[in-house]
SEDOFI-422593 format. One record per atom (N, C-alpha, C): residue number from 1; residue in three letters; atom name; x, z, y. Coordinates in Angstrom, 1 decimal, m for minus. Example, Ala and Ser with C-alpha at 12.3 -4.5 7.8 and 13.67 -1.06 7.14 Angstrom:
<site i="1" aa="ALA" at="N" x="13.2" z="7.8" y="m5.7"/>
<site i="1" aa="ALA" at="CA" x="12.3" z="7.8" y="m4.5"/>
<site i="1" aa="ALA" at="C" x="13.2" z="7.8" y="m3.3"/>
<site i="2" aa="SER" at="N" x="12.8" z="7.1" y="m2.2"/>
<site i="2" aa="SER" at="CA" x="13.7" z="7.1" y="m1.1"/>
<site i="2" aa="SER" at="C" x="12.9" z="7.9" y="0.0"/>
END
This chain:
<site i="1" aa="MET" at="N" x="0.8" z="0.0" y="m1.2"/>
<site i="1" aa="MET" at="CA" x="0.0" z="0.0" y="0.0"/>
<site i="1" aa="MET" at="C" x="0.9" z="0.0" y="1.2"/>
<site i="2" aa="VAL" at="N" x="2.0" z="0.7" y="1.2"/>
<site i="2" aa="VAL" at="CA" x="2.9" z="0.8" y="2.4"/>
<site i="2" aa="VAL" at="C" x="3.4" z="m0.6" y="2.8"/>
<site i="3" aa="GLU" at="N" x="3.7" z="m1.4" y="1.7"/>
<site i="3" aa="GLU" at="CA" x="4.2" z="m2.8" y="2.0"/>
<site i="3" aa="GLU" at="C" x="3.1" z="m3.6" y="2.7"/>
<site i="4" aa="GLN" at="N" x="1.9" z="m3.5" y="2.2"/>
<site i="4" aa="GLN" at="CA" x="0.8" z="m4.3" y="2.8"/>
<site i="4" aa="GLN" at="C" x="0.5" z="m3.8" y="4.2"/>
<site i="5" aa="LEU" at="N" x="0.5" z="m2.5" y="4.5"/>
<site i="5" aa="LEU" at="CA" x="0.3" z="m2.0" y="5.9"/>
<site i="5" aa="LEU" at="C" x="1.4" z="m2.5" y="6.8"/>
<site i="6" aa="THR" at="N" x="2.6" z="m2.4" y="6.3"/>
<site i="6" aa="THR" at="CA" x="3.8" z="m2.9" y="7.1"/>
<site i="6" aa="THR" at="C" x="3.6" z="m4.4" y="7.4"/>
<site i="7" aa="ALA" at="N" x="3.2" z="m5.2" y="6.4"/>
<site i="7" aa="ALA" at="CA" x="3.0" z="m6.6" y="6.7"/>
<site i="7" aa="ALA" at="C" x="1.8" z="m6.8" y="7.6"/>
<site i="8" aa="TYR" at="N" x="0.8" z="m6.1" y="7.5"/>
<site i="8" aa="TYR" at="CA" x="m0.4" z="m6.2" y="8.4"/>
<site i="8" aa="TYR" at="C" x="0.1" z="m6.0" y="9.9"/>
<site i="9" aa="PHE" at="N" x="0.8" z="m4.9" y="10.1"/>
<site i="9" aa="PHE" at="CA" x="1.2" z="m4.6" y="11.5"/>
<site i="9" aa="PHE" at="C" x="2.4" z="m5.4" y="11.9"/>
<site i="10" aa="ALA" at="N" x="3.0" z="m6.2" y="11.0"/>
<site i="10" aa="ALA" at="CA" x="4.0" z="m7.2" y="11.4"/>
<site i="10" aa="ALA" at="C" x="3.3" z="m8.5" y="11.7"/>
<site i="11" aa="GLY" at="N" x="2.0" z="m8.6" y="11.5"/>
<site i="11" aa="GLY" at="CA" x="1.3" z="m9.8" y="11.7"/>
<site i="11" aa="GLY" at="C" x="1.4" z="m10.9" y="10.6"/>
<site i="12" aa="THR" at="N" x="1.9" z="m10.5" y="9.5"/>
<site i="12" aa="THR" at="CA" x="2.0" z="m11.5" y="8.4"/>
<site i="12" aa="THR" at="C" x="1.0" z="m11.3" y="7.3"/>
<site i="13" aa="LEU" at="N" x="0.1" z="m10.3" y="7.3"/>
<site i="13" aa="LEU" at="CA" x="m0.9" z="m10.1" y="6.3"/>
<site i="13" aa="LEU" at="C" x="m2.3" z="m9.9" y="7.0"/>
<site i="14" aa="THR" at="N" x="m3.2" z="m10.7" y="6.6"/>
<site i="14" aa="THR" at="CA" x="m4.6" z="m10.6" y="7.2"/>
<site i="14" aa="THR" at="C" x="m5.6" z="m10.1" y="6.3"/>
<site i="15" aa="ARG" at="N" x="m5.3" z="m9.9" y="5.0"/>
<site i="15" aa="ARG" at="CA" x="m6.3" z="m9.4" y="4.0"/>
<site i="15" aa="ARG" at="C" x="m5.5" z="m8.5" y="3.0"/>
<site i="16" aa="PHE" at="N" x="m6.0" z="m7.3" y="2.9"/>
<site i="16" aa="PHE" at="CA" x="m5.4" z="m6.4" y="1.9"/>
<site i="16" aa="PHE" at="C" x="m5.8" z="m6.6" y="0.5"/>
<site i="17" aa="ASP" at="N" x="m4.9" z="m6.4" y="m0.4"/>
<site i="17" aa="ASP" at="CA" x="m5.3" z="m6.5" y="m1.9"/>
<site i="17" aa="ASP" at="C" x="m4.7" z="m5.2" y="m2.5"/>
<site i="18" aa="ILE" at="N" x="m5.5" z="m4.2" y="m2.3"/>
<site i="18" aa="ILE" at="CA" x="m5.1" z="m2.8" y="m2.8"/>
<site i="18" aa="ILE" at="C" x="m6.1" z="m2.3" y="m3.8"/>
<site i="19" aa="ARG" at="N" x="m5.7" z="m1.9" y="m5.0"/>
<site i="19" aa="ARG" at="CA" x="m6.6" z="m1.4" y="m6.0"/>
<site i="19" aa="ARG" at="C" x="m6.8" z="0.1" y="m5.7"/>
<site i="20" aa="TYR" at="N" x="m8.1" z="0.5" y="m5.8"/>
<site i="20" aa="TYR" at="CA" x="m8.4" z="1.9" y="m5.5"/>
<site i="20" aa="TYR" at="C" x="m9.6" z="2.3" y="m6.4"/>
<site i="21" aa="VAL" at="N" x="m9.8" z="3.5" y="m6.6"/>
<site i="21" aa="VAL" at="CA" x="m10.9" z="4.0" y="m7.4"/>
<site i="21" aa="VAL" at="C" x="m12.2" z="4.0" y="m6.6"/>
<site i="22" aa="PRO" at="N" x="m13.2" z="3.3" y="m7.0"/>
<site i="22" aa="PRO" at="CA" x="m14.4" z="3.2" y="m6.2"/>
<site i="22" aa="PRO" at="C" x="m15.0" z="4.6" y="m6.0"/>
<site i="23" aa="SER" at="N" x="m15.5" z="4.9" y="m4.8"/>
<site i="23" aa="SER" at="CA" x="m16.1" z="6.2" y="m4.5"/>
<site i="23" aa="SER" at="C" x="m17.4" z="5.9" y="m3.7"/>
<site i="24" aa="GLY" at="N" x="m18.1" z="6.9" y="m3.3"/>
<site i="24" aa="GLY" at="CA" x="m19.3" z="6.7" y="m2.5"/>
<site i="24" aa="GLY" at="C" x="m20.5" z="6.4" y="m3.3"/>
<site i="25" aa="SER" at="N" x="m21.6" z="6.4" y="m2.6"/>
<site i="25" aa="SER" at="CA" x="m22.9" z="6.0" y="m3.2"/>
<site i="25" aa="SER" at="C" x="m23.0" z="4.5" y="m3.4"/>
<site i="26" aa="ALA" at="N" x="m24.0" z="4.1" y="m4.1"/>
<site i="26" aa="ALA" at="CA" x="m24.2" z="2.6" y="m4.3"/>
<site i="26" aa="ALA" at="C" x="m24.4" z="1.9" y="m3.0"/>
<site i="27" aa="PHE" at="N" x="m25.2" z="2.5" y="m2.1"/>
<site i="27" aa="PHE" at="CA" x="m25.4" z="1.9" y="m0.8"/>
<site i="27" aa="PHE" at="C" x="m24.1" z="1.8" y="0.0"/>
<site i="28" aa="GLN" at="N" x="m23.3" z="2.9" y="0.0"/>
<site i="28" aa="GLN" at="CA" x="m22.0" z="2.9" y="0.7"/>
<site i="28" aa="GLN" at="C" x="m21.1" z="1.8" y="0.2"/>
<site i="29" aa="ARG" at="N" x="m21.1" z="1.7" y="m1.1"/>
<site i="29" aa="ARG" at="CA" x="m20.2" z="0.6" y="m1.7"/>
<site i="29" aa="ARG" at="C" x="m20.7" z="m0.8" y="m1.3"/>
<site i="30" aa="ARG" at="N" x="m22.0" z="m1.0" y="m1.2"/>
<site i="30" aa="ARG" at="CA" x="m22.5" z="m2.3" y="m0.8"/>
<site i="30" aa="ARG" at="C" x="m22.0" z="m2.6" y="0.7"/>
<site i="31" aa="VAL" at="N" x="m22.1" z="m1.6" y="1.5"/>
<site i="31" aa="VAL" at="CA" x="m21.7" z="m1.7" y="2.9"/>
<site i="31" aa="VAL" at="C" x="m20.2" z="m2.0" y="2.9"/>
<site i="32" aa="TRP" at="N" x="m19.4" z="m1.2" y="2.2"/>
<site i="32" aa="TRP" at="CA" x="m18.0" z="m1.3" y="2.2"/>
<site i="32" aa="TRP" at="C" x="m17.5" z="m2.7" y="1.7"/>
<site i="33" aa="GLU" at="N" x="m18.2" z="m3.2" y="0.7"/>
<site i="33" aa="GLU" at="CA" x="m17.9" z="m4.6" y="0.2"/>
<site i="33" aa="GLU" at="C" x="m18.1" z="m5.6" y="1.3"/>
<site i="34" aa="ALA" at="N" x="m19.2" z="m5.4" y="2.1"/>
<site i="34" aa="ALA" at="CA" x="m19.4" z="m6.3" y="3.2"/>
<site i="34" aa="ALA" at="C" x="m18.3" z="m6.2" y="4.3"/>
<site i="35" aa="LEU" at="N" x="m17.8" z="m5.0" y="4.5"/>
<site i="35" aa="LEU" at="CA" x="m16.7" z="m4.8" y="5.4"/>
<site i="35" aa="LEU" at="C" x="m15.5" z="m5.6" y="4.9"/>
<site i="36" aa="ASP" at="N" x="m15.2" z="m5.5" y="3.6"/>
<site i="36" aa="ASP" at="CA" x="m14.0" z="m6.2" y="3.0"/>
<site i="36" aa="ASP" at="C" x="m14.1" z="m7.7" y="3.2"/>
<site i="37" aa="ALA" at="N" x="m15.3" z="m8.2" y="3.4"/>
<site i="37" aa="ALA" at="CA" x="m15.5" z="m9.7" y="3.6"/>
<site i="37" aa="ALA" at="C" x="m15.4" z="m10.1" y="5.0"/>
<site i="38" aa="ILE" at="N" x="m15.3" z="m9.2" y="6.0"/>
<site i="38" aa="ILE" at="CA" x="m15.2" z="m9.6" y="7.4"/>
<site i="38" aa="ILE" at="C" x="m13.8" z="m10.2" y="7.6"/>
<site i="39" aa="PRO" at="N" x="m13.7" z="m11.5" y="8.0"/>
<site i="39" aa="PRO" at="CA" x="m12.4" z="m12.1" y="8.2"/>
<site i="39" aa="PRO" at="C" x="m11.6" z="m11.4" y="9.3"/>
<site i="40" aa="TYR" at="N" x="m10.3" z="m11.5" y="9.2"/>
<site i="40" aa="TYR" at="CA" x="m9.3" z="m11.0" y="10.2"/>
<site i="40" aa="TYR" at="C" x="m9.7" z="m11.7" y="11.5"/>
<site i="41" aa="GLY" at="N" x="m9.6" z="m11.0" y="12.6"/>
<site i="41" aa="GLY" at="CA" x="m9.8" z="m11.5" y="13.9"/>
<site i="41" aa="GLY" at="C" x="m11.3" z="m11.8" y="14.3"/>
<site i="42" aa="THR" at="N" x="m12.2" z="m11.4" y="13.5"/>
<site i="42" aa="THR" at="CA" x="m13.6" z="m11.6" y="13.8"/>
<site i="42" aa="THR" at="C" x="m14.4" z="m10.2" y="13.8"/>
<site i="43" aa="THR" at="N" x="m15.5" z="m10.2" y="14.3"/>
<site i="43" aa="THR" at="CA" x="m16.4" z="m9.0" y="14.3"/>
<site i="43" aa="THR" at="C" x="m17.8" z="m9.4" y="13.8"/>
<site i="44" aa="LEU" at="N" x="m18.5" z="m8.4" y="13.4"/>
<site i="44" aa="LEU" at="CA" x="m19.9" z="m8.4" y="13.0"/>
<site i="44" aa="LEU" at="C" x="m20.5" z="m7.2" y="13.7"/>
<site i="45" aa="THR" at="N" x="m21.8" z="m7.3" y="13.9"/>
<site i="45" aa="THR" at="CA" x="m22.6" z="m6.1" y="14.4"/>
<site i="45" aa="THR" at="C" x="m23.0" z="m5.3" y="13.2"/>
<site i="46" aa="TYR" at="N" x="m23.5" z="m4.1" y="13.5"/>
<site i="46" aa="TYR" at="CA" x="m24.0" z="m3.3" y="12.4"/>
<site i="46" aa="TYR" at="C" x="m25.3" z="m4.0" y="11.8"/>
<site i="47" aa="GLY" at="N" x="m26.1" z="m4.6" y="12.6"/>
<site i="47" aa="GLY" at="CA" x="m27.2" z="m5.4" y="12.1"/>
<site i="47" aa="GLY" at="C" x="m26.8" z="m6.5" y="11.3"/>
<site i="48" aa="ASP" at="N" x="m25.7" z="m7.2" y="11.6"/>
<site i="48" aa="ASP" at="CA" x="m25.2" z="m8.3" y="10.8"/>
<site i="48" aa="ASP" at="C" x="m24.8" z="m7.8" y="9.4"/>
<site i="49" aa="VAL" at="N" x="m24.1" z="m6.6" y="9.4"/>
<site i="49" aa="VAL" at="CA" x="m23.7" z="m6.0" y="8.1"/>
<site i="49" aa="VAL" at="C" x="m25.0" z="m5.7" y="7.3"/>
<site i="50" aa="ALA" at="N" x="m26.0" z="m5.1" y="7.9"/>
<site i="50" aa="ALA" at="CA" x="m27.2" z="m4.8" y="7.2"/>
<site i="50" aa="ALA" at="C" x="m27.8" z="m6.1" y="6.6"/>
<site i="51" aa="ALA" at="N" x="m27.9" z="m7.1" y="7.4"/>
<site i="51" aa="ALA" at="CA" x="m28.4" z="m8.4" y="6.8"/>
<site i="51" aa="ALA" at="C" x="m27.6" z="m8.9" y="5.7"/>
<site i="52" aa="ARG" at="N" x="m26.3" z="m8.8" y="5.8"/>
<site i="52" aa="ARG" at="CA" x="m25.4" z="m9.3" y="4.7"/>
<site i="52" aa="ARG" at="C" x="m25.6" z="m8.6" y="3.4"/>
<site i="53" aa="ILE" at="N" x="m26.1" z="m7.4" y="3.4"/>
<site i="53" aa="ILE" at="CA" x="m26.3" z="m6.6" y="2.2"/>
<site i="53" aa="ILE" at="C" x="m27.8" z="m6.6" y="1.8"/>
<site i="54" aa="GLY" at="N" x="m28.6" z="m7.5" y="2.5"/>
<site i="54" aa="GLY" at="CA" x="m30.0" z="m7.6" y="2.1"/>
<site i="54" aa="GLY" at="C" x="m30.9" z="m6.6" y="2.7"/>
<site i="55" aa="GLU" at="N" x="m30.4" z="m5.9" y="3.7"/>
<site i="55" aa="GLU" at="CA" x="m31.3" z="m4.8" y="4.4"/>
<site i="55" aa="GLU" at="C" x="m31.8" z="m5.4" y="5.7"/>
<site i="56" aa="PRO" at="N" x="m32.9" z="m4.9" y="6.2"/>
<site i="56" aa="PRO" at="CA" x="m33.3" z="m5.4" y="7.5"/>
<site i="56" aa="PRO" at="C" x="m32.3" z="m5.0" y="8.6"/>
<site i="57" aa="ARG" at="N" x="m32.3" z="m5.7" y="9.7"/>
<site i="57" aa="ARG" at="CA" x="m31.4" z="m5.4" y="10.8"/>
<site i="57" aa="ARG" at="C" x="m31.6" z="m4.0" y="11.3"/>
<site i="58" aa="GLY" at="N" x="m32.9" z="m3.6" y="11.2"/>
<site i="58" aa="GLY" at="CA" x="m33.2" z="m2.2" y="11.6"/>
<site i="58" aa="GLY" at="C" x="m32.5" z="m1.1" y="10.9"/>
<site i="59" aa="ALA" at="N" x="m31.8" z="m1.5" y="9.8"/>
<site i="59" aa="ALA" at="CA" x="m31.1" z="m0.5" y="9.0"/>
<site i="59" aa="ALA" at="C" x="m29.7" z="m0.3" y="9.6"/>
<site i="60" aa="ALA" at="N" x="m29.4" z="m0.8" y="10.8"/>
<site i="60" aa="ALA" at="CA" x="m28.1" z="m0.7" y="11.4"/>
<site i="60" aa="ALA" at="C" x="m27.6" z="0.8" y="11.5"/>
<site i="61" aa="ARG" at="N" x="m28.4" z="1.7" y="11.8"/>
<site i="61" aa="ARG" at="CA" x="m28.0" z="3.1" y="11.9"/>
<site i="61" aa="ARG" at="C" x="m27.5" z="3.6" y="10.5"/>
<site i="62" aa="THR" at="N" x="m28.3" z="3.3" y="9.5"/>
<site i="62" aa="THR" at="CA" x="m27.9" z="3.7" y="8.1"/>
<site i="62" aa="THR" at="C" x="m26.6" z="3.1" y="7.7"/>
<site i="63" aa="VAL" at="N" x="m26.5" z="1.8" y="8.1"/>
<site i="63" aa="VAL" at="CA" x="m25.2" z="1.1" y="7.8"/>
<site i="63" aa="VAL" at="C" x="m24.1" z="1.8" y="8.6"/>
<site i="64" aa="GLY" at="N" x="m24.3" z="2.1" y="9.8"/>
<site i="64" aa="GLY" at="CA" x="m23.3" z="2.8" y="10.6"/>
<site i="64" aa="GLY" at="C" x="m22.9" z="4.2" y="10.0"/>
<site i="65" aa="THR" at="N" x="m23.8" z="4.9" y="9.4"/>
<site i="65" aa="THR" at="CA" x="m23.5" z="6.1" y="8.7"/>
<site i="65" aa="THR" at="C" x="m22.6" z="5.8" y="7.5"/>
<site i="66" aa="ALA" at="N" x="m22.9" z="4.8" y="6.7"/>
<site i="66" aa="ALA" at="CA" x="m22.1" z="4.4" y="5.6"/>
<site i="66" aa="ALA" at="C" x="m20.7" z="4.0" y="6.0"/>
<site i="67" aa="ILE" at="N" x="m20.6" z="3.2" y="7.1"/>
<site i="67" aa="ILE" at="CA" x="m19.3" z="2.8" y="7.7"/>
<site i="67" aa="ILE" at="C" x="m18.5" z="4.0" y="8.1"/>
<site i="68" aa="GLY" at="N" x="m19.2" z="5.0" y="8.7"/>
<site i="68" aa="GLY" at="CA" x="m18.5" z="6.2" y="9.2"/>
<site i="68" aa="GLY" at="C" x="m17.9" z="7.0" y="8.0"/>
<site i="69" aa="ALA" at="N" x="m18.4" z="6.8" y="6.8"/>
<site i="69" aa="ALA" at="CA" x="m17.8" z="7.5" y="5.6"/>
<site i="69" aa="ALA" at="C" x="m16.7" z="6.7" y="4.9"/>
<site i="70" aa="ASN" at="N" x="m16.3" z="5.6" y="5.5"/>
<site i="70" aa="ASN" at="CA" x="m15.3" z="4.7" y="4.9"/>
<site i="70" aa="ASN" at="C" x="m14.0" z="5.5" y="4.9"/>
<site i="71" aa="PRO" at="N" x="m13.4" z="5.8" y="3.7"/>
<site i="71" aa="PRO" at="CA" x="m12.2" z="6.5" y="3.6"/>
<site i="71" aa="PRO" at="C" x="m10.9" z="5.7" y="3.7"/>
<site i="72" aa="LEU" at="N" x="m11.1" z="4.4" y="3.9"/>
<site i="72" aa="LEU" at="CA" x="m9.9" z="3.5" y="4.0"/>
<site i="72" aa="LEU" at="C" x="m9.8" z="2.7" y="5.3"/>
<site i="73" aa="LEU" at="N" x="m9.6" z="3.5" y="6.4"/>
<site i="73" aa="LEU" at="CA" x="m9.5" z="2.9" y="7.7"/>
<site i="73" aa="LEU" at="C" x="m8.4" z="1.8" y="7.7"/>
<site i="74" aa="VAL" at="N" x="m8.5" z="0.8" y="8.4"/>
<site i="74" aa="VAL" at="CA" x="m7.6" z="m0.4" y="8.6"/>
<site i="74" aa="VAL" at="C" x="m7.7" z="m1.2" y="7.3"/>
<site i="75" aa="VAL" at="N" x="m7.5" z="m0.6" y="6.1"/>
<site i="75" aa="VAL" at="CA" x="m7.5" z="m1.4" y="4.9"/>
<site i="75" aa="VAL" at="C" x="m8.9" z="m2.0" y="4.6"/>
<site i="76" aa="ARG" at="N" x="m9.9" z="m1.1" y="4.8"/>
<site i="76" aa="ARG" at="CA" x="m11.3" z="m1.6" y="4.7"/>
<site i="76" aa="ARG" at="C" x="m11.7" z="m1.7" y="6.2"/>
<site i="77" aa="PRO" at="N" x="m11.8" z="m2.9" y="6.7"/>
<site i="77" aa="PRO" at="CA" x="m11.8" z="m3.1" y="8.2"/>
<site i="77" aa="PRO" at="C" x="m13.1" z="m2.7" y="8.9"/>
<site i="78" aa="CYS" at="N" x="m13.4" z="m1.5" y="8.9"/>
<site i="78" aa="CYS" at="CA" x="m14.6" z="m1.0" y="9.7"/>
<site i="78" aa="CYS" at="C" x="m14.4" z="m1.2" y="11.2"/>
<site i="79" aa="HIS" at="N" x="m13.2" z="m1.3" y="11.6"/>
<site i="79" aa="HIS" at="CA" x="m12.9" z="m1.6" y="13.1"/>
<site i="79" aa="HIS" at="C" x="m13.5" z="m2.9" y="13.5"/>
<site i="80" aa="ARG" at="N" x="m13.8" z="m3.8" y="12.6"/>
<site i="80" aa="ARG" at="CA" x="m14.4" z="m5.1" y="12.9"/>
<site i="80" aa="ARG" at="C" x="m15.9" z="m5.1" y="13.2"/>
<site i="81" aa="VAL" at="N" x="m16.5" z="m3.9" y="13.1"/>
<site i="81" aa="VAL" at="CA" x="m17.9" z="m3.8" y="13.3"/>
<site i="81" aa="VAL" at="C" x="m18.2" z="m3.3" y="14.7"/>
<site i="82" aa="VAL" at="N" x="m19.0" z="m4.0" y="15.5"/>
<site i="82" aa="VAL" at="CA" x="m19.2" z="m3.6" y="16.9"/>
<site i="82" aa="VAL" at="C" x="m20.7" z="m3.5" y="17.1"/>
<site i="83" aa="GLY" at="N" x="m21.1" z="m3.0" y="18.3"/>
<site i="83" aa="GLY" at="CA" x="m22.5" z="m2.8" y="18.7"/>
<site i="83" aa="GLY" at="C" x="m23.2" z="m4.1" y="18.9"/>
<site i="84" aa="ALA" at="N" x="m24.5" z="m4.1" y="18.9"/>
<site i="84" aa="ALA" at="CA" x="m25.3" z="m5.3" y="19.0"/>
<site i="84" aa="ALA" at="C" x="m24.9" z="m6.2" y="20.2"/>
<site i="85" aa="ASN" at="N" x="m24.5" z="m5.5" y="21.3"/>
<site i="85" aa="ASN" at="CA" x="m24.1" z="m6.3" y="22.5"/>
<site i="85" aa="ASN" at="C" x="m22.6" z="m6.6" y="22.5"/>
<site i="86" aa="GLY" at="N" x="m21.9" z="m6.4" y="21.4"/>
<site i="86" aa="GLY" at="CA" x="m20.4" z="m6.6" y="21.4"/>
<site i="86" aa="GLY" at="C" x="m19.6" z="m5.5" y="21.8"/>
<site i="87" aa="SER" at="N" x="m20.2" z="m4.4" y="22.2"/>
<site i="87" aa="SER" at="CA" x="m19.4" z="m3.2" y="22.7"/>
<site i="87" aa="SER" at="C" x="m18.8" z="m2.4" y="21.5"/>
<site i="88" aa="LEU" at="N" x="m17.8" z="m1.7" y="21.9"/>
<site i="88" aa="LEU" at="CA" x="m17.1" z="m0.8" y="20.9"/>
<site i="88" aa="LEU" at="C" x="m18.0" z="0.4" y="20.7"/>
<site i="89" aa="THR" at="N" x="m18.3" z="0.7" y="19.4"/>
<site i="89" aa="THR" at="CA" x="m19.1" z="1.9" y="19.1"/>
<site i="89" aa="THR" at="C" x="m18.5" z="2.5" y="17.9"/>
<site i="90" aa="GLY" at="N" x="m18.5" z="3.8" y="17.8"/>
<site i="90" aa="GLY" at="CA" x="m18.0" z="4.5" y="16.6"/>
<site i="90" aa="GLY" at="C" x="m16.8" z="4.0" y="15.9"/>
<site i="91" aa="TYR" at="N" x="m15.9" z="4.9" y="15.7"/>
<site i="91" aa="TYR" at="CA" x="m14.7" z="4.6" y="14.8"/>
<site i="91" aa="TYR" at="C" x="m14.1" z="5.9" y="14.5"/>
<site i="92" aa="ALA" at="N" x="m13.9" z="6.2" y="13.2"/>
<site i="92" aa="ALA" at="CA" x="m13.4" z="7.5" y="12.8"/>
<site i="92" aa="ALA" at="C" x="m12.0" z="7.7" y="13.4"/>
<site i="93" aa="GLY" at="N" x="m11.3" z="6.7" y="13.6"/>
<site i="93" aa="GLY" at="CA" x="m9.9" z="6.8" y="14.2"/>
<site i="93" aa="GLY" at="C" x="m9.9" z="6.9" y="15.7"/>
<site i="94" aa="GLY" at="N" x="m11.1" z="6.8" y="16.3"/>
<site i="94" aa="GLY" at="CA" x="m11.2" z="6.8" y="17.8"/>
<site i="94" aa="GLY" at="C" x="m11.4" z="5.4" y="18.4"/>
<site i="95" aa="LEU" at="N" x="m12.1" z="5.3" y="19.4"/>
<site i="95" aa="LEU" at="CA" x="m12.4" z="4.0" y="20.0"/>
<site i="95" aa="LEU" at="C" x="m11.2" z="3.3" y="20.6"/>
<site i="96" aa="GLU" at="N" x="m10.2" z="4.1" y="21.1"/>
<site i="96" aa="GLU" at="CA" x="m9.0" z="3.5" y="21.6"/>
<site i="96" aa="GLU" at="C" x="m8.2" z="2.8" y="20.5"/>
<site i="97" aa="ARG" at="N" x="m8.2" z="3.4" y="19.3"/>
<site i="97" aa="ARG" at="CA" x="m7.5" z="2.8" y="18.2"/>
<site i="97" aa="ARG" at="C" x="m8.3" z="1.5" y="17.7"/>
<site i="98" aa="LYS" at="N" x="m9.6" z="1.6" y="17.7"/>
<site i="98" aa="LYS" at="CA" x="m10.4" z="0.5" y="17.4"/>
<site i="98" aa="LYS" at="C" x="m10.1" z="m0.7" y="18.3"/>
<site i="99" aa="ARG" at="N" x="m10.1" z="m0.4" y="19.6"/>
<site i="99" aa="ARG" at="CA" x="m9.8" z="m1.4" y="20.6"/>
<site i="99" aa="ARG" at="C" x="m8.4" z="m2.0" y="20.4"/>
<site i="100" aa="LEU" at="N" x="m7.4" z="m1.2" y="20.1"/>
<site i="100" aa="LEU" at="CA" x="m6.1" z="m1.7" y="19.8"/>
<site i="100" aa="LEU" at="C" x="m6.0" z="m2.6" y="18.6"/>
<site i="101" aa="LEU" at="N" x="m6.7" z="m2.1" y="17.5"/>
<site i="101" aa="LEU" at="CA" x="m6.7" z="m2.9" y="16.3"/>
<site i="101" aa="LEU" at="C" x="m7.4" z="m4.3" y="16.5"/>
<site i="102" aa="LEU" at="N" x="m8.5" z="m4.3" y="17.2"/>
<site i="102" aa="LEU" at="CA" x="m9.1" z="m5.6" y="17.5"/>
<site i="102" aa="LEU" at="C" x="m8.3" z="m6.5" y="18.4"/>
<site i="103" aa="ALA" at="N" x="m7.7" z="m5.9" y="19.4"/>
<site i="103" aa="ALA" at="CA" x="m6.8" z="m6.7" y="20.3"/>
<site i="103" aa="ALA" at="C" x="m5.6" z="m7.2" y="19.5"/>
<site i="104" aa="PHE" at="N" x="m5.1" z="m6.4" y="18.6"/>
<site i="104" aa="PHE" at="CA" x="m4.0" z="m6.8" y="17.7"/>
<site i="104" aa="PHE" at="C" x="m4.4" z="m8.1" y="16.9"/>
<site i="105" aa="GLU" at="N" x="m5.6" z="m8.1" y="16.4"/>
<site i="105" aa="GLU" at="CA" x="m6.1" z="m9.2" y="15.6"/>
<site i="105" aa="GLU" at="C" x="m6.6" z="m10.4" y="16.5"/>
<site i="106" aa="GLY" at="N" x="m6.5" z="m10.2" y="17.8"/>
<site i="106" aa="GLY" at="CA" x="m6.8" z="m11.3" y="18.7"/>
<site i="106" aa="GLY" at="C" x="m8.3" z="m11.4" y="19.1"/>
<site i="107" aa="VAL" at="N" x="m9.1" z="m10.4" y="18.9"/>
<site i="107" aa="VAL" at="CA" x="m10.5" z="m10.4" y="19.2"/>
<site i="107" aa="VAL" at="C" x="m10.7" z="m10.1" y="20.7"/>
<site i="108" aa="ALA" at="N" x="m11.4" z="m11.0" y="21.3"/>
<site i="108" aa="ALA" at="CA" x="m11.8" z="m10.9" y="22.7"/>
<site i="108" aa="ALA" at="C" x="m13.0" z="m9.9" y="22.8"/>
<site i="109" aa="LEU" at="N" x="m12.8" z="m8.8" y="23.5"/>
<site i="109" aa="LEU" at="CA" x="m13.9" z="m7.8" y="23.5"/>
<site i="109" aa="LEU" at="C" x="m14.8" z="m8.0" y="24.7"/>
<site i="110" aa="ALA" at="N" x="m16.1" z="m7.6" y="24.5"/>
<site i="110" aa="ALA" at="CA" x="m17.0" z="m7.6" y="25.6"/>
<site i="110" aa="ALA" at="C" x="m16.6" z="m6.6" y="26.7"/>
<site i="111" aa="VAL" at="N" x="m16.8" z="m6.9" y="27.9"/>
<site i="111" aa="VAL" at="CA" x="m16.4" z="m6.0" y="29.0"/>
<site i="111" aa="VAL" at="C" x="m17.5" z="m5.0" y="29.2"/>
END
């Protein structure tokens, strides 16, 4: 994992391939799998993630709770999920780190 994190922060890795023991509820795992599928340098809204797992967009808060329980920050890219208007919302590592990670990936943020 250290090698992959080093490569990510060197700008040479855009997708992690790390084996880990699945944890969390079935719903959390569905949300986390959706996070794993968000491409480097892009963002989705909480409503987008809900739709991708077959839930109504109104399930965005429930999706946000599952995202907040993500134990694999950076590796499972929950920093790529933003508010409905493109704003930064919630991140276990803090909003400043979320902003820095997205900027590192070249994401243009809403003002």
